[in-house]
mmCIF file as Biopython writes it, N, C-alpha, C and O atoms, coordinates in Angstrom:
data_model
#
loop_
_atom_site.group_PDB
_atom_site.id
_atom_site.type_symbol
_atom_site.label_atom_id
_atom_site.label_alt_id
_atom_site.label_comp_id
_atom_site.label_asym_id
_atom_site.label_entity_id
_atom_site.label_seq_id
_atom_site.pdbx_PDB_ins_code
_atom_site.Cartn_x
_atom_site.Cartn_y
_atom_site.Cartn_z
_atom_site.occupancy
_atom_site.B_iso_or_equiv
_atom_site.auth_seq_id
_atom_site.auth_asym_id
_atom_site.pdbx_PDB_model_num
ATOM 1   N N  . MET A ? 1  ? -11.010 -8.686  2.487   1.0 0.0 1  A 1 
ATOM 2   C CA . MET A ? 1  ? -10.547 -9.941  2.959   1.0 0.0 1  A 1 
ATOM 3   C C  . MET A ? 1  ? -11.398 -10.348 4.140   1.0 0.0 1  A 1 
ATOM 4   O O  . MET A ? 1  ? -11.484 -9.574  5.094   1.0 0.0 1  A 1 
ATOM 5   N N  . PRO A ? 2  ? -12.012 -11.466 4.147   1.0 0.0 2  A 1 
ATOM 6   C CA . PRO A ? 2  ? -12.760 -11.749 5.350   1.0 0.0 2  A 1 
ATOM 7   C C  . PRO A ? 2  ? -11.778 -12.170 6.526   1.0 0.0 2  A 1 
ATOM 8   O O  . PRO A ? 2  ? -10.767 -12.855 6.372   1.0 0.0 2  A 1 
ATOM 9   N N  . LYS A ? 3  ? -12.220 -11.671 7.672   1.0 0.0 3  A 1 
ATOM 10  C CA . LYS A ? 3  ? -11.471 -11.973 8.893   1.0 0.0 3  A 1 
ATOM 11  C C  . LYS A ? 3  ? -9.992  -11.497 8.988   1.0 0.0 3  A 1 
ATOM 12  O O  . LYS A ? 3  ? -9.255  -11.960 9.858   1.0 0.0 3  A 1 
ATOM 13  N N  . ARG A ? 4  ? -9.559  -10.564 8.084   1.0 0.0 4  A 1 
ATOM 14  C CA . ARG A ? 4  ? -8.258  -10.143 8.000   1.0 0.0 4  A 1 
ATOM 15  C C  . ARG A ? 4  ? -8.169  -8.848  7.285   1.0 0.0 4  A 1 
ATOM 16  O O  . ARG A ? 4  ? -8.940  -8.558  6.371   1.0 0.0 4  A 1 
ATOM 17  N N  . ASP A ? 5  ? -7.241  -8.087  7.699   1.0 0.0 5  A 1 
ATOM 18  C CA . ASP A ? 5  ? -6.991  -6.786  6.973   1.0 0.0 5  A 1 
ATOM 19  C C  . ASP A ? 5  ? -5.699  -6.762  6.330   1.0 0.0 5  A 1 
ATOM 20  O O  . ASP A ? 5  ? -4.841  -7.584  6.653   1.0 0.0 5  A 1 
ATOM 21  N N  . GLY A ? 6  ? -5.484  -5.856  5.418   1.0 0.0 6  A 1 
ATOM 22  C CA . GLY A ? 6  ? -4.199  -5.753  4.675   1.0 0.0 6  A 1 
ATOM 23  C C  . GLY A ? 6  ? -2.987  -5.564  5.527   1.0 0.0 6  A 1 
ATOM 24  O O  . GLY A ? 6  ? -1.911  -6.078  5.220   1.0 0.0 6  A 1 
ATOM 25  N N  . ILE A ? 7  ? -3.153  -4.827  6.598   1.0 0.0 7  A 1 
ATOM 26  C CA . ILE A ? 7  ? -2.014  -4.465  7.507   1.0 0.0 7  A 1 
ATOM 27  C C  . ILE A ? 7  ? -1.507  -5.776  8.264   1.0 0.0 7  A 1 
ATOM 28  O O  . ILE A ? 7  ? -0.309  -6.036  8.382   1.0 0.0 7  A 1 
ATOM 29  N N  . SER A ? 8  ? -2.528  -6.573  8.761   1.0 0.0 8  A 1 
ATOM 30  C CA . SER A ? 8  ? -2.137  -7.739  9.425   1.0 0.0 8  A 1 
ATOM 31  C C  . SER A ? 8  ? -1.466  -8.780  8.437   1.0 0.0 8  A 1 
ATOM 32  O O  . SER A ? 8  ? -0.535  -9.493  8.808   1.0 0.0 8  A 1 
ATOM 33  N N  . LEU A ? 9  ? -1.979  -8.826  7.189   1.0 0.0 9  A 1 
ATOM 34  C CA . LEU A ? 9  ? -1.356  -9.751  6.241   1.0 0.0 9  A 1 
ATOM 35  C C  . LEU A ? 9  ? 0.004   -9.185  5.874   1.0 0.0 9  A 1 
ATOM 36  O O  . LEU A ? 9  ? 0.951   -9.961  5.740   1.0 0.0 9  A 1 
ATOM 37  N N  . TYR A ? 10 ? 0.151   -7.924  5.711   1.0 0.0 10 A 1 
ATOM 38  C CA . TYR A ? 10 ? 1.551   -7.372  5.399   1.0 0.0 10 A 1 
ATOM 39  C C  . TYR A ? 10 ? 2.522   -7.741  6.538   1.0 0.0 10 A 1 
ATOM 40  O O  . TYR A ? 10 ? 3.611   -8.258  6.293   1.0 0.0 10 A 1 
ATOM 41  N N  . LYS A ? 11 ? 2.109   -7.466  7.778   1.0 0.0 11 A 1 
ATOM 42  C CA . LYS A ? 11 ? 2.989   -7.767  8.908   1.0 0.0 11 A 1 
ATOM 43  C C  . LYS A ? 11 ? 3.345   -9.243  8.976   1.0 0.0 11 A 1 
ATOM 44  O O  . LYS A ? 11 ? 4.489   -9.595  9.262   1.0 0.0 11 A 1 
ATOM 45  N N  . GLU A ? 12 ? 2.324   -10.150 8.702   1.0 0.0 12 A 1 
ATOM 46  C CA . GLU A ? 12 ? 2.689   -11.503 8.689   1.0 0.0 12 A 1 
ATOM 47  C C  . GLU A ? 12 ? 3.689   -11.957 7.728   1.0 0.0 12 A 1 
ATOM 48  O O  . GLU A ? 12 ? 4.654   -12.667 8.010   1.0 0.0 12 A 1 
ATOM 49  N N  . LEU A ? 13 ? 3.369   -11.462 6.478   1.0 0.0 13 A 1 
ATOM 50  C CA . LEU A ? 13 ? 4.360   -11.738 5.340   1.0 0.0 13 A 1 
ATOM 51  C C  . LEU A ? 13 ? 5.766   -11.231 5.635   1.0 0.0 13 A 1 
ATOM 52  O O  . LEU A ? 13 ? 6.747   -11.942 5.416   1.0 0.0 13 A 1 
ATOM 53  N N  . ARG A ? 14 ? 5.863   -9.998  6.134   1.0 0.0 14 A 1 
ATOM 54  C CA . ARG A ? 14 ? 7.174   -9.527  6.435   1.0 0.0 14 A 1 
ATOM 55  C C  . ARG A ? 14 ? 7.838   -10.216 7.598   1.0 0.0 14 A 1 
ATOM 56  O O  . ARG A ? 14 ? 9.052   -10.416 7.555   1.0 0.0 14 A 1 
ATOM 57  N N  . SER A ? 15 ? 7.097   -10.604 8.667   1.0 0.0 15 A 1 
ATOM 58  C CA . SER A ? 15 ? 7.753   -11.320 9.857   1.0 0.0 15 A 1 
ATOM 59  C C  . SER A ? 15 ? 8.283   -12.596 9.366   1.0 0.0 15 A 1 
ATOM 60  O O  . SER A ? 15 ? 9.333   -12.999 9.865   1.0 0.0 15 A 1 
ATOM 61  N N  . GLN A ? 16 ? 7.676   -13.316 8.419   1.0 0.0 16 A 1 
ATOM 62  C CA . GLN A ? 16 ? 8.056   -14.544 7.886   1.0 0.0 16 A 1 
ATOM 63  C C  . GLN A ? 16 ? 9.128   -14.434 6.714   1.0 0.0 16 A 1 
ATOM 64  O O  . GLN A ? 16 ? 9.514   -15.408 6.068   1.0 0.0 16 A 1 
ATOM 65  N N  . ASN A ? 17 ? 9.567   -13.100 6.517   1.0 0.0 17 A 1 
ATOM 66  C CA . ASN A ? 17 ? 10.522  -12.829 5.446   1.0 0.0 17 A 1 
ATOM 67  C C  . ASN A ? 17 ? 10.058  -13.314 4.079   1.0 0.0 17 A 1 
ATOM 68  O O  . ASN A ? 17 ? 10.856  -13.696 3.223   1.0 0.0 17 A 1 
ATOM 69  N N  . LEU A ? 18 ? 8.789   -13.286 3.912   1.0 0.0 18 A 1 
ATOM 70  C CA . LEU A ? 18 ? 8.285   -13.680 2.601   1.0 0.0 18 A 1 
ATOM 71  C C  . LEU A ? 18 ? 8.065   -12.422 1.752   1.0 0.0 18 A 1 
ATOM 72  O O  . LEU A ? 18 ? 7.477   -11.434 2.192   1.0 0.0 18 A 1 
ATOM 73  N N  . LEU A ? 19 ? 8.564   -12.509 0.520   1.0 0.0 19 A 1 
ATOM 74  C CA . LEU A ? 19 ? 8.574   -11.372 -0.365  1.0 0.0 19 A 1 
ATOM 75  C C  . LEU A ? 19 ? 9.099   -10.091 0.183   1.0 0.0 19 A 1 
ATOM 76  O O  . LEU A ? 19 ? 8.446   -9.050  0.116   1.0 0.0 19 A 1 
ATOM 77  N N  . PRO A ? 20 ? 10.332  -10.172 0.749   1.0 0.0 20 A 1 
ATOM 78  C CA . PRO A ? 20 ? 10.852  -9.063  1.458   1.0 0.0 20 A 1 
ATOM 79  C C  . PRO A ? 20 ? 11.164  -7.828  0.665   1.0 0.0 20 A 1 
ATOM 80  O O  . PRO A ? 20 ? 11.293  -6.750  1.246   1.0 0.0 20 A 1 
ATOM 81  N N  . THR A ? 21 ? 11.295  -7.941  -0.689  1.0 0.0 21 A 1 
ATOM 82  C CA . THR A ? 21 ? 11.594  -6.728  -1.526  1.0 0.0 21 A 1 
ATOM 83  C C  . THR A ? 21 ? 10.429  -6.364  -2.423  1.0 0.0 21 A 1 
ATOM 84  O O  . THR A ? 21 ? 10.555  -5.466  -3.254  1.0 0.0 21 A 1 
ATOM 85  N N  . THR A ? 22 ? 9.227   -7.078  -2.269  1.0 0.0 22 A 1 
ATOM 86  C CA . THR A ? 22 ? 8.052   -6.751  -2.980  1.0 0.0 22 A 1 
ATOM 87  C C  . THR A ? 22 ? 7.374   -5.524  -2.458  1.0 0.0 22 A 1 
ATOM 88  O O  . THR A ? 22 ? 6.955   -5.493  -1.301  1.0 0.0 22 A 1 
ATOM 89  N N  . PRO A ? 23 ? 7.250   -4.477  -3.305  1.0 0.0 23 A 1 
ATOM 90  C CA . PRO A ? 23 ? 6.661   -3.235  -2.863  1.0 0.0 23 A 1 
ATOM 91  C C  . PRO A ? 23 ? 5.111   -3.562  -2.561  1.0 0.0 23 A 1 
ATOM 92  O O  . PRO A ? 23 ? 4.462   -4.349  -3.249  1.0 0.0 23 A 1 
ATOM 93  N N  . VAL A ? 24 ? 4.662   -2.954  -1.595  1.0 0.0 24 A 1 
ATOM 94  C CA . VAL A ? 24 ? 3.174   -3.125  -1.234  1.0 0.0 24 A 1 
ATOM 95  C C  . VAL A ? 24 ? 2.499   -1.717  -1.250  1.0 0.0 24 A 1 
ATOM 96  O O  . VAL A ? 24 ? 2.935   -0.731  -0.655  1.0 0.0 24 A 1 
ATOM 97  N N  . ILE A ? 25 ? 1.398   -1.764  -1.998  1.0 0.0 25 A 1 
ATOM 98  C CA . ILE A ? 25 ? 0.559   -0.437  -2.120  1.0 0.0 25 A 1 
ATOM 99  C C  . ILE A ? 25 ? -0.820  -0.788  -1.379  1.0 0.0 25 A 1 
ATOM 100 O O  . ILE A ? 25 ? -1.449  -1.810  -1.653  1.0 0.0 25 A 1 
ATOM 101 N N  . LEU A ? 26 ? -1.217  0.097   -0.463  1.0 0.0 26 A 1 
ATOM 102 C CA . LEU A ? 26 ? -2.470  -0.106  0.129   1.0 0.0 26 A 1 
ATOM 103 C C  . LEU A ? 26 ? -3.545  0.663   -0.618  1.0 0.0 26 A 1 
ATOM 104 O O  . LEU A ? 26 ? -3.271  1.778   -1.061  1.0 0.0 26 A 1 
ATOM 105 N N  . ILE A ? 27 ? -4.746  0.140   -0.786  1.0 0.0 27 A 1 
ATOM 106 C CA . ILE A ? 27 ? -5.893  0.798   -1.177  1.0 0.0 27 A 1 
ATOM 107 C C  . ILE A ? 27 ? -6.756  0.835   0.013   1.0 0.0 27 A 1 
ATOM 108 O O  . ILE A ? 27 ? -7.225  -0.211  0.461   1.0 0.0 27 A 1 
ATOM 109 N N  . THR A ? 28 ? -7.003  2.031   0.575   1.0 0.0 28 A 1 
ATOM 110 C CA . THR A ? 28 ? -7.612  2.147   1.844   1.0 0.0 28 A 1 
ATOM 111 C C  . THR A ? 28 ? -8.324  3.458   2.021   1.0 0.0 28 A 1 
ATOM 112 O O  . THR A ? 28 ? -7.975  4.429   1.350   1.0 0.0 28 A 1 
ATOM 113 N N  . ALA A ? 29 ? -9.323  3.537   2.908   1.0 0.0 29 A 1 
ATOM 114 C CA . ALA A ? 29 ? -10.004 4.755   3.332   1.0 0.0 29 A 1 
ATOM 115 C C  . ALA A ? 29 ? -9.319  5.507   4.290   1.0 0.0 29 A 1 
ATOM 116 O O  . ALA A ? 29 ? -9.651  6.661   4.561   1.0 0.0 29 A 1 
ATOM 117 N N  . LYS A ? 30 ? -8.223  4.828   4.908   1.0 0.0 30 A 1 
ATOM 118 C CA . LYS A ? 30 ? -7.481  5.527   5.983   1.0 0.0 30 A 1 
ATOM 119 C C  . LYS A ? 30 ? -6.375  6.281   5.320   1.0 0.0 30 A 1 
ATOM 120 O O  . LYS A ? 30 ? -5.327  5.726   4.993   1.0 0.0 30 A 1 
ATOM 121 N N  . ILE A ? 31 ? -6.620  7.583   5.119   1.0 0.0 31 A 1 
ATOM 122 C CA . ILE A ? 31 ? -5.731  8.442   4.345   1.0 0.0 31 A 1 
ATOM 123 C C  . ILE A ? 31 ? -5.322  9.754   5.223   1.0 0.0 31 A 1 
ATOM 124 O O  . ILE A ? 31 ? -4.761  10.697  4.665   1.0 0.0 31 A 1 
ATOM 125 N N  . LEU A ? 32 ? -5.598  9.779   6.502   1.0 0.0 32 A 1 
ATOM 126 C CA . LEU A ? 32 ? -5.136  10.969  7.220   1.0 0.0 32 A 1 
ATOM 127 C C  . LEU A ? 32 ? -3.660  10.984  7.181   1.0 0.0 32 A 1 
ATOM 128 O O  . LEU A ? 32 ? -3.052  9.915   7.223   1.0 0.0 32 A 1 
ATOM 129 N N  . PRO A ? 33 ? -3.044  12.096  7.105   1.0 0.0 33 A 1 
ATOM 130 C CA . PRO A ? 33 ? -1.578  12.286  7.052   1.0 0.0 33 A 1 
ATOM 131 C C  . PRO A ? 33 ? -0.931  11.413  8.122   1.0 0.0 33 A 1 
ATOM 132 O O  . PRO A ? 33 ? 0.086   10.783  7.830   1.0 0.0 33 A 1 
ATOM 133 N N  . SER A ? 34 ? -1.477  11.335  9.387   1.0 0.0 34 A 1 
ATOM 134 C CA . SER A ? 34 ? -0.706  10.522  10.393  1.0 0.0 34 A 1 
ATOM 135 C C  . SER A ? 34 ? -0.826  8.955   10.023  1.0 0.0 34 A 1 
ATOM 136 O O  . SER A ? 34 ? 0.111   8.189   10.247  1.0 0.0 34 A 1 
ATOM 137 N N  . GLU A ? 35 ? -1.946  8.559   9.489   1.0 0.0 35 A 1 
ATOM 138 C CA . GLU A ? 35 ? -2.039  7.165   9.134   1.0 0.0 35 A 1 
ATOM 139 C C  . GLU A ? 35 ? -1.109  6.834   7.947   1.0 0.0 35 A 1 
ATOM 140 O O  . GLU A ? 35 ? -0.443  5.799   7.936   1.0 0.0 35 A 1 
ATOM 141 N N  . VAL A ? 36 ? -1.082  7.731   6.960   1.0 0.0 36 A 1 
ATOM 142 C CA . VAL A ? 36 ? -0.197  7.434   5.809   1.0 0.0 36 A 1 
ATOM 143 C C  . VAL A ? 36 ? 1.203   7.385   6.264   1.0 0.0 36 A 1 
ATOM 144 O O  . VAL A ? 36 ? 1.978   6.559   5.783   1.0 0.0 36 A 1 
ATOM 145 N N  . LYS A ? 37 ? 1.590   8.285   7.225   1.0 0.0 37 A 1 
ATOM 146 C CA . LYS A ? 37 ? 2.987   8.273   7.732   1.0 0.0 37 A 1 
ATOM 147 C C  . LYS A ? 37 ? 3.271   6.949   8.475   1.0 0.0 37 A 1 
ATOM 148 O O  . LYS A ? 37 ? 4.369   6.400   8.394   1.0 0.0 37 A 1 
ATOM 149 N N  . GLN A ? 38 ? 2.292   6.476   9.169   1.0 0.0 38 A 1 
ATOM 150 C CA . GLN A ? 38 ? 2.461   5.211   9.853   1.0 0.0 38 A 1 
ATOM 151 C C  . GLN A ? 38 ? 2.660   4.061   8.859   1.0 0.0 38 A 1 
ATOM 152 O O  . GLN A ? 38 ? 3.484   3.169   9.066   1.0 0.0 38 A 1 
ATOM 153 N N  . PHE A ? 39 ? 1.949   4.107   7.873   1.0 0.0 39 A 1 
ATOM 154 C CA . PHE A ? 39 ? 2.078   3.000   6.807   1.0 0.0 39 A 1 
ATOM 155 C C  . PHE A ? 39 ? 3.398   3.079   6.161   1.0 0.0 39 A 1 
ATOM 156 O O  . PHE A ? 39 ? 3.983   2.021   5.930   1.0 0.0 39 A 1 
ATOM 157 N N  . ARG A ? 40 ? 3.985   4.293   5.815   1.0 0.0 40 A 1 
ATOM 158 C CA . ARG A ? 40 ? 5.170   4.439   5.178   1.0 0.0 40 A 1 
ATOM 159 C C  . ARG A ? 40 ? 6.351   4.095   6.256   1.0 0.0 40 A 1 
ATOM 160 O O  . ARG A ? 40 ? 7.400   3.592   5.854   1.0 0.0 40 A 1 
ATOM 161 N N  . ASP A ? 41 ? 6.159   4.361   7.523   1.0 0.0 41 A 1 
ATOM 162 C CA . ASP A ? 41 ? 7.168   3.972   8.430   1.0 0.0 41 A 1 
ATOM 163 C C  . ASP A ? 41 ? 7.230   2.376   8.592   1.0 0.0 41 A 1 
ATOM 164 O O  . ASP A ? 41 ? 8.268   1.814   8.939   1.0 0.0 41 A 1 
ATOM 165 N N  . MET A ? 42 ? 6.118   1.736   8.332   1.0 0.0 42 A 1 
ATOM 166 C CA . MET A ? 42 ? 6.096   0.302   8.331   1.0 0.0 42 A 1 
ATOM 167 C C  . MET A ? 42 ? 6.706   -0.353  7.102   1.0 0.0 42 A 1 
ATOM 168 O O  . MET A ? 42 ? 6.915   -1.565  7.065   1.0 0.0 42 A 1 
ATOM 169 N N  . GLY A ? 43 ? 6.995   0.489   6.072   1.0 0.0 43 A 1 
ATOM 170 C CA . GLY A ? 43 ? 7.560   0.002   4.769   1.0 0.0 43 A 1 
ATOM 171 C C  . GLY A ? 43 ? 6.682   -0.118  3.666   1.0 0.0 43 A 1 
ATOM 172 O O  . GLY A ? 43 ? 7.055   -0.618  2.605   1.0 0.0 43 A 1 
ATOM 173 N N  . ILE A ? 44 ? 5.387   0.366   3.879   1.0 0.0 44 A 1 
ATOM 174 C CA . ILE A ? 44 ? 4.468   0.319   2.737   1.0 0.0 44 A 1 
ATOM 175 C C  . ILE A ? 44 ? 4.975   1.322   1.737   1.0 0.0 44 A 1 
ATOM 176 O O  . ILE A ? 44 ? 5.408   2.418   2.095   1.0 0.0 44 A 1 
ATOM 177 N N  . ALA A ? 45 ? 4.913   0.916   0.405   1.0 0.0 45 A 1 
ATOM 178 C CA . ALA A ? 45 ? 5.462   1.796   -0.669  1.0 0.0 45 A 1 
ATOM 179 C C  . ALA A ? 45 ? 4.586   2.941   -0.859  1.0 0.0 45 A 1 
ATOM 180 O O  . ALA A ? 45 ? 5.092   4.037   -1.101  1.0 0.0 45 A 1 
ATOM 181 N N  . GLY A ? 46 ? 3.293   2.801   -0.773  1.0 0.0 46 A 1 
ATOM 182 C CA . GLY A ? 46 ? 2.322   3.952   -1.004  1.0 0.0 46 A 1 
ATOM 183 C C  . GLY A ? 46 ? 0.955   3.523   -0.702  1.0 0.0 46 A 1 
ATOM 184 O O  . GLY A ? 46 ? 0.642   2.357   -0.459  1.0 0.0 46 A 1 
ATOM 185 N N  . VAL A ? 47 ? 0.110   4.580   -0.731  1.0 0.0 47 A 1 
ATOM 186 C CA . VAL A ? 47 ? -1.369  4.433   -0.389  1.0 0.0 47 A 1 
ATOM 187 C C  . VAL A ? 47 ? -2.146  5.073   -1.443  1.0 0.0 47 A 1 
ATOM 188 O O  . VAL A ? 47 ? -1.847  6.189   -1.870  1.0 0.0 47 A 1 
ATOM 189 N N  . ILE A ? 48 ? -3.130  4.401   -1.872  1.0 0.0 48 A 1 
ATOM 190 C CA . ILE A ? 48 ? -4.141  4.955   -2.745  1.0 0.0 48 A 1 
ATOM 191 C C  . ILE A ? 48 ? -5.410  5.018   -2.045  1.0 0.0 48 A 1 
ATOM 192 O O  . ILE A ? 48 ? -5.783  4.063   -1.363  1.0 0.0 48 A 1 
ATOM 193 N N  . SER A ? 49 ? -6.137  6.132   -2.171  1.0 0.0 49 A 1 
ATOM 194 C CA . SER A ? 49 ? -7.336  6.285   -1.365  1.0 0.0 49 A 1 
ATOM 195 C C  . SER A ? 49 ? -8.530  5.621   -2.049  1.0 0.0 49 A 1 
ATOM 196 O O  . SER A ? 49 ? -8.629  5.621   -3.276  1.0 0.0 49 A 1 
ATOM 197 N N  . LYS A ? 50 ? -9.428  5.062   -1.256  1.0 0.0 50 A 1 
ATOM 198 C CA . LYS A ? 50 ? -10.703 4.665   -1.750  1.0 0.0 50 A 1 
ATOM 199 C C  . LYS A ? 50 ? -11.525 5.966   -1.743  1.0 0.0 50 A 1 
ATOM 200 O O  . LYS A ? 50 ? -11.359 6.755   -0.813  1.0 0.0 50 A 1 
ATOM 201 N N  . LEU A ? 51 ? -12.325 6.209   -2.639  1.0 0.0 51 A 1 
ATOM 202 C CA . LEU A ? 51 ? -12.699 5.728   -3.930  1.0 0.0 51 A 1 
ATOM 203 C C  . LEU A ? 51 ? -11.644 6.338   -4.898  1.0 0.0 51 A 1 
ATOM 204 O O  . LEU A ? 51 ? -11.457 7.550   -5.000  1.0 0.0 51 A 1 
ATOM 205 N N  . PHE A ? 52 ? -10.992 5.415   -5.577  1.0 0.0 52 A 1 
ATOM 206 C CA . PHE A ? 52 ? -9.989  5.875   -6.595  1.0 0.0 52 A 1 
ATOM 207 C C  . PHE A ? 52 ? -10.658 5.893   -7.986  1.0 0.0 52 A 1 
ATOM 208 O O  . PHE A ? 52 ? -11.698 5.282   -8.233  1.0 0.0 52 A 1 
ATOM 209 N N  . ASP A ? 53 ? -9.976  6.643   -8.873  1.0 0.0 53 A 1 
ATOM 210 C CA . ASP A ? 53 ? -10.426 6.770   -10.246 1.0 0.0 53 A 1 
ATOM 211 C C  . ASP A ? 53 ? -9.737  5.689   -11.059 1.0 0.0 53 A 1 
ATOM 212 O O  . ASP A ? 53 ? -8.528  5.746   -11.282 1.0 0.0 53 A 1 
ATOM 213 N N  . PRO A ? 54 ? -10.523 4.685   -11.511 1.0 0.0 54 A 1 
ATOM 214 C CA . PRO A ? 54 ? -9.971  3.565   -12.304 1.0 0.0 54 A 1 
ATOM 215 C C  . PRO A ? 54 ? -9.159  3.899   -13.493 1.0 0.0 54 A 1 
ATOM 216 O O  . PRO A ? 54 ? -8.299  3.140   -13.939 1.0 0.0 54 A 1 
ATOM 217 N N  . THR A ? 55 ? -9.486  5.186   -14.055 1.0 0.0 55 A 1 
ATOM 218 C CA . THR A ? 55 ? -8.876  5.593   -15.392 1.0 0.0 55 A 1 
ATOM 219 C C  . THR A ? 55 ? -7.427  6.104   -14.959 1.0 0.0 55 A 1 
ATOM 220 O O  . THR A ? 55 ? -6.594  6.241   -15.855 1.0 0.0 55 A 1 
ATOM 221 N N  . THR A ? 56 ? -7.113  6.364   -13.781 1.0 0.0 56 A 1 
ATOM 222 C CA . THR A ? 56 ? -5.763  6.907   -13.432 1.0 0.0 56 A 1 
ATOM 223 C C  . THR A ? 56 ? -5.006  5.917   -12.469 1.0 0.0 56 A 1 
ATOM 224 O O  . THR A ? 56 ? -3.846  6.158   -12.136 1.0 0.0 56 A 1 
ATOM 225 N N  . LEU A ? 57 ? -5.664  4.822   -12.036 1.0 0.0 57 A 1 
ATOM 226 C CA . LEU A ? 57 ? -5.040  3.855   -11.117 1.0 0.0 57 A 1 
ATOM 227 C C  . LEU A ? 57 ? -3.614  3.420   -11.594 1.0 0.0 57 A 1 
ATOM 228 O O  . LEU A ? 57 ? -2.707  3.314   -10.768 1.0 0.0 57 A 1 
ATOM 229 N N  . ALA A ? 58 ? -3.416  3.172   -12.894 1.0 0.0 58 A 1 
ATOM 230 C CA . ALA A ? 58 ? -2.152  2.603   -13.434 1.0 0.0 58 A 1 
ATOM 231 C C  . ALA A ? 58 ? -1.097  3.778   -13.125 1.0 0.0 58 A 1 
ATOM 232 O O  . ALA A ? 58 ? -0.022  3.551   -12.570 1.0 0.0 58 A 1 
ATOM 233 N N  . GLN A ? 59 ? -1.480  4.955   -13.506 1.0 0.0 59 A 1 
ATOM 234 C CA . GLN A ? 59 ? -0.578  6.096   -13.394 1.0 0.0 59 A 1 
ATOM 235 C C  . GLN A ? 59 ? -0.238  6.360   -11.961 1.0 0.0 59 A 1 
ATOM 236 O O  . GLN A ? 59 ? 0.898   6.755   -11.696 1.0 0.0 59 A 1 
ATOM 237 N N  . GLU A ? 60 ? -1.177  6.166   -10.953 1.0 0.0 60 A 1 
ATOM 238 C CA . GLU A ? 60 ? -0.964  6.410   -9.550  1.0 0.0 60 A 1 
ATOM 239 C C  . GLU A ? 60 ? 0.115   5.213   -9.035  1.0 0.0 60 A 1 
ATOM 240 O O  . GLU A ? 60 ? 1.069   5.461   -8.297  1.0 0.0 60 A 1 
ATOM 241 N N  . ILE A ? 61 ? -0.171  4.038   -9.493  1.0 0.0 61 A 1 
ATOM 242 C CA . ILE A ? 61 ? 0.684   2.972   -9.158  1.0 0.0 61 A 1 
ATOM 243 C C  . ILE A ? 61 ? 2.122   3.264   -9.690  1.0 0.0 61 A 1 
ATOM 244 O O  . ILE A ? 61 ? 3.109   3.170   -8.960  1.0 0.0 61 A 1 
ATOM 245 N N  . GLY A ? 62 ? 2.178   3.601   -10.922 1.0 0.0 62 A 1 
ATOM 246 C CA . GLY A ? 62 ? 3.521   3.891   -11.561 1.0 0.0 62 A 1 
ATOM 247 C C  . GLY A ? 62 ? 4.217   5.020   -10.816 1.0 0.0 62 A 1 
ATOM 248 O O  . GLY A ? 62 ? 5.437   4.975   -10.657 1.0 0.0 62 A 1 
ATOM 249 N N  . GLN A ? 63 ? 3.537   5.963   -10.385 1.0 0.0 63 A 1 
ATOM 250 C CA . GLN A ? 63 ? 4.207   7.113   -9.603  1.0 0.0 63 A 1 
ATOM 251 C C  . GLN A ? 63 ? 4.710   6.626   -8.314  1.0 0.0 63 A 1 
ATOM 252 O O  . GLN A ? 63 ? 5.801   7.012   -7.894  1.0 0.0 63 A 1 
ATOM 253 N N  . ILE A ? 64 ? 3.928   5.746   -7.619  1.0 0.0 64 A 1 
ATOM 254 C CA . ILE A ? 64 ? 4.405   5.262   -6.333  1.0 0.0 64 A 1 
ATOM 255 C C  . ILE A ? 64 ? 5.647   4.313   -6.599  1.0 0.0 64 A 1 
ATOM 256 O O  . ILE A ? 64 ? 6.589   4.346   -5.808  1.0 0.0 64 A 1 
ATOM 257 N N  . LEU A ? 65 ? 5.668   3.551   -7.588  1.0 0.0 65 A 1 
ATOM 258 C CA . LEU A ? 65 ? 6.800   2.768   -7.842  1.0 0.0 65 A 1 
ATOM 259 C C  . LEU A ? 65 ? 7.988   3.386   -8.630  1.0 0.0 65 A 1 
ATOM 260 O O  . LEU A ? 65 ? 9.013   2.743   -8.859  1.0 0.0 65 A 1 
ATOM 261 N N  . GLY A ? 66 ? 7.807   4.591   -9.007  1.0 0.0 66 A 1 
ATOM 262 C CA . GLY A ? 66 ? 8.875   5.306   -9.672  1.0 0.0 66 A 1 
ATOM 263 C C  . GLY A ? 66 ? 8.988   4.996   -11.118 1.0 0.0 66 A 1 
ATOM 264 O O  . GLY A ? 66 ? 10.041  5.207   -11.720 1.0 0.0 66 A 1 
ATOM 265 N N  . TRP A ? 67 ? 7.975   4.517   -11.674 1.0 0.0 67 A 1 
ATOM 266 C CA . TRP A ? 67 ? 7.978   4.175   -13.236 1.0 0.0 67 A 1 
ATOM 267 C C  . TRP A ? 67 ? 7.891   5.483   -13.984 1.0 0.0 67 A 1 
ATOM 268 O O  . TRP A ? 67 ? 7.330   6.491   -13.555 1.0 0.0 67 A 1 
ATOM 269 N N  . ARG A ? 68 ? 8.471   5.370   -15.088 1.0 0.0 68 A 1 
ATOM 270 C CA . ARG A ? 68 ? 8.332   6.497   -16.130 1.0 0.0 68 A 1 
ATOM 271 C C  . ARG A ? 68 ? 7.407   6.046   -17.061 1.0 0.0 68 A 1 
ATOM 272 O O  . ARG A ? 68 ? 7.666   5.086   -17.787 1.0 0.0 68 A 1 
ATOM 273 N N  . LEU A ? 69 ? 6.192   6.734   -17.118 1.0 0.0 69 A 1 
ATOM 274 C CA . LEU A ? 69 ? 5.165   6.366   -18.003 1.0 0.0 69 A 1 
ATOM 275 C C  . LEU A ? 69 ? 5.000   7.420   -19.064 1.0 0.0 69 A 1 
ATOM 276 O O  . LEU A ? 69 ? 4.147   7.285   -19.941 1.0 0.0 69 A 1 
#
């Protein structure tokens, strides 16, 4: 996203109480355990690391959201 990152957008949406129950999954290169913990503490549902495997992306999302596939 030009001039913005996912975290700032997430914070803005949550601060305005927009989509308060919509789970958010980040696709990011920031996957150190401390960073992932920080995201989870913010309420992020899950993190998928770049470069991800497109053939398993749906399965990863399903696991984060607790879907039974």
